[in-house]
C-alpha positions in Angstrom: 0.0 0.0 0.0 1.0 3.7 -0.4 1.4 4.3 3.3 3.6 1.3 4.2 7.3 1.4 4.5 9.4 -0.1 1.7 10.4 -3.8 2.1 13.9 -4.4 3.5 14.0 -1.0 5.2 16.3 -0.9 8.3 14.9 0.0 11.7 16.0 3.5 12.8 16.4 4.0 16.6 14.8 0.6 17.1 11.6 1.3 15.3 9.9 1.8 11.9 11.3 4.9 10.2 7.8 6.3 9.7 7.1 6.2 13.4 9.6 9.0 13.9 6.8 11.2 13.0 4.0 11.4 15.6 0.9 9.4 15.0 -1.4 12.4 14.8 0.7 14.3 12.3 1.4 11.1 10.3 -2.4 10.5 9.9 -2.9 14.1 8.8 -0.2 13.6 6.2 -1.9 10.4 4.9 -5.2 12.3 4.6 -3.8 15.4 2.8 -4.4 15.9 -0.9 -0.7 16.6 -1.6 0.3 13.2 -0.3 -2.4 11.4 -2.4 -1.7 13.4 -5.6 2.1 14.0 -5.6 3.7 11.5 -3.2 2.0 8.3 -4.2 4.7 6.8 -6.5 7.8 9.0 -5.7 11.2 7.4 -5.8 14.6 8.7 -4.7 15.1 10.2 -8.2 11.7 11.7 -8.8 11.5 13.1 -5.3 14.2 15.6 -6.3 11.8 17.3 -8.7 9.2 17.6 -6.0 11.7 19.0 -3.5 12.9 21.6 -6.1 9.3 22.9 -6.4 9.0 23.6 -2.7 8.5 27.2 -1.7 8.6 26.9 2.1 9.4 24.7 5.1 7.5 24.1 8.2 5.3 21.6 10.2 1.5 22.1 10.4 -0.5 25.2 9.8 -4.1 26.4 9.9 -6.4 23.6 11.0 -3.5 21.1 11.6 -2.8 20.8 7.9 0.7 19.5 7.1 3.0 21.4 4.8 4.4 19.9 1.6 7.8 19.9 3.2 6.5 17.6 6.0 4.9 15.3 3.4 8.2 14.8 1.5 10.0 14.2 4.8 7.6 11.3 5.6 8.1 10.0 2.0 11.8 9.9 2.6 11.3 8.0 5.8 9.1 5.6 3.9 11.4 4.8 0.9 14.7 5.1 2.9 17.1 6.1 0.2 20.8 5.2 0.4 23.3 7.3 2.2 25.1 8.4 -0.9 21.9 9.8 -2.4 21.2 11.8 0.7 24.7 13.3 0.7 24.1 14.3 -2.9 20.9 16.0 -1.8 22.8 17.9 0.9 25.5 19.1 -1.5 23.1 20.5 -4.0 23.9 24.2 -3.5 21.5 25.6 -6.1 18.4 23.9 -4.5 18.1 25.3 -0.9 14.8 23.6 0.0 16.2 20.2 -1.2 19.2 20.8 1.1 16.9 21.7 4.0 14.9 18.5 3.5 18.0 16.4 3.4 19.4 18.1 6.5 16.1 17.3 8.4 16.2 13.6 7.3 19.9 13.2 8.2 19.3 14.7 11.7 16.4 12.2 12.3 18.1 9.0 11.0 21.9 9.3 11.1 24.3 8.6 13.9 25.4 11.6 16.1 29.0 11.8 14.7 27.7 11.8 11.1 25.1 14.4 12.0 27.7 16.8 13.2 30.1 16.1 10.4 27.5 16.6 7.7 25.4 19.5 9.1 28.0 21.8 10.6 29.4 22.8 7.2 25.9 24.2 6.4 26.4 26.8 9.1 28.2 28.8 6.4 25.0 29.0 4.3 23.2 32.2 4.9 20.5 32.0 2.3 16.9 32.8 3.2 14.1 30.3 3.7 10.3 30.8 4.1 9.0 29.2 7.2 5.3 28.4 7.4 3.8 28.4 10.8 0.4 28.5 12.4 0.1 32.3 12.1 1.5 32.7 8.7 5.0 33.0 7.1 8.2 33.9 8.7 11.8 34.5 7.5 14.5 32.0 8.4 18.1 31.3 7.3 19.6 28.0 6.5 22.3 28.4 9.2 19.6 29.2 11.7 17.6 26.1 10.6 20.6 23.9 10.9 21.4 25.3 14.4 17.9 24.4 15.5 18.4 20.9 14.2 21.6 20.5 16.2 20.4 22.1 19.5 16.6 22.0 19.7 14.4 19.1 20.6 11.5 20.0 18.3 11.8 21.4 14.8 8.9 21.8 12.3 6.5 20.2 14.8 8.6 17.0 14.8 10.2 15.7 18.0 13.8 14.9 17.0 15.6 11.8 18.3 18.1 12.5 21.0 21.7 12.6 20.1 24.9 12.9 22.2 26.2 16.4 22.9 29.2 17.5 20.9 31.3 18.0 24.0 30.8 14.3 25.0 31.8 13.1 21.5 35.0 15.2 21.7 35.9 13.9 25.1 35.5 10.3 23.8 37.6 11.0 20.8 34.8 10.2 18.3 34.7 13.8 17.0 37.4 16.4 16.5 37.2 20.0 17.9 34.9 22.3 16.1 36.4 25.0 13.9 35.1 28.4 14.6 34.5 30.6 11.6 34.7 33.8 13.8 38.1 32.7 15.2 39.4 31.9 11.7 38.3 35.3 10.5 39.9 37.0 13.5 43.2 35.1 12.9 43.2 36.1 9.3 42.5 39.7 10.2 45.4 39.7 12.7 47.8 38.2 10.1 46.7 40.8 7.6 47.3 43.6 10.1 50.8 42.3 11.0 51.7 42.0 7.3 50.6 45.6 6.8 52.7 46.8 9.8 55.7 44.9 8.5 55.3 46.5 5.1 55.0 49.9 6.6 58.2 49.5 8.7 60.1 48.2 5.7 58.9 51.2 3.6 59.9 53.6 6.3 63.4 52.1 6.5 63.8 52.3 2.8 62.8 55.9 2.7 65.2 56.7 5.5 68.1 55.0 3.7 67.2 56.8 0.5 67.2 60.2 2.2 70.5 59.5 3.9 72.1 58.6 0.5 70.7 61.8 -1.0 72.2 63.9 1.7 75.6 62.3 1.4 75.6 62.9 -2.4 74.7 66.6 -1.9 77.5 67.1 0.7 80.3 65.8 -1.6 80.2 67.5 -5.0 81.7 65.7 -7.9 84.9 66.9 -9.6 83.2 67.3 -13.0 80.7 69.7 -11.5 83.5 71.8 -9.8 85.5 72.0 -13.0 82.4 73.1 -14.9 81.6 75.8 -12.3 85.2 77.1 -12.5 85.1 77.3 -16.3 81.8 79.1 -16.2 83.3 81.6 -13.7 86.4 82.2 -15.9 84.3 82.8 -19.0 82.2 85.3 -17.1 85.3 87.2 -15.8 86.8 87.4 -19.3 83.6 88.7 -20.8 83.3 91.4 -18.1 87.1 92.7 -18.4 87.7 95.7 -20.9 89.4 94.9 -24.2 92.9 96.3 -24.9 92.4 97.1 -28.6 91.5 100.8 -29.3 88.1 101.6 -30.4 87.5 103.3 -33.9 86.6 106.6 -32.2 89.9 106.8 -30.4 91.9 106.1 -33.6 90.1 108.8 -35.6 90.7 111.3 -32.8 94.4 110.6 -32.9 94.6 111.0 -36.7 92.7 114.3 -36.4 95.2 115.6 -33.9 98.2 114.7 -36.1 96.6 116.5 -39.1 95.9 119.7 -37.2 99.5 120.8 -36.5 100.1 124.6 -37.3 102.6 125.6 -40.0 104.8 127.6 -37.5 105.5 124.5 -35.7 106.5 122.9 -38.9 108.9 125.7 -39.8 110.6 125.6 -36.5 111.3 122.1 -36.8 112.7 122.5 -40.2 
């Protein structure tokens, strides 16, 4: 029948996988029109198309009506796909509602160490999700939804199975220490600031060495410059000194004086 679990399905937490959903909510899902029309013959492959068409997540709303997200979650529990397929669902970055559906299923069915290893990387995803609740719609982010899956006892009106705390798993050596994104960002910022300070000190030392070299060059003039300055000074002195050759006016004056001698003086001499 359409409401029975697939043959050969493994028990999860010691019970039928569908029993992880409460009886009242499970019966509401069986009676919903979406379950009868769209979830009747879904497989692990065809369920992807149905999950891509989702527009919100949530539990029950209105008069205890289940959301489409909850119907597909129960269908996953019914067909129990392989682990590799669920990991592929989770790594589908372009389909955020498919990722949210896979995260919810992994939290309900996987072991504690696998839950932390697979879901903690999703805390870097800050995309928006529409959350449908009793009073209407609300805004939620994927990292917020994953944080609720890891820490809350009830998500989307489903009581989650208990898992060991992360601290206990770390003490037992089953799980490594968690890497903090904020701490990594602070370390990267400190490294960047130290690199900038080192570059500033190196630039200052270079400028000081260049200024010292320029001062030493200015204090010791080169011989070529001194010779050039001496030659310029000599040429200026020669150009300023008066010339020894008589001017044309002086020569004409002397000739006129020699021509204007009186005849008496000439007779006396003769």
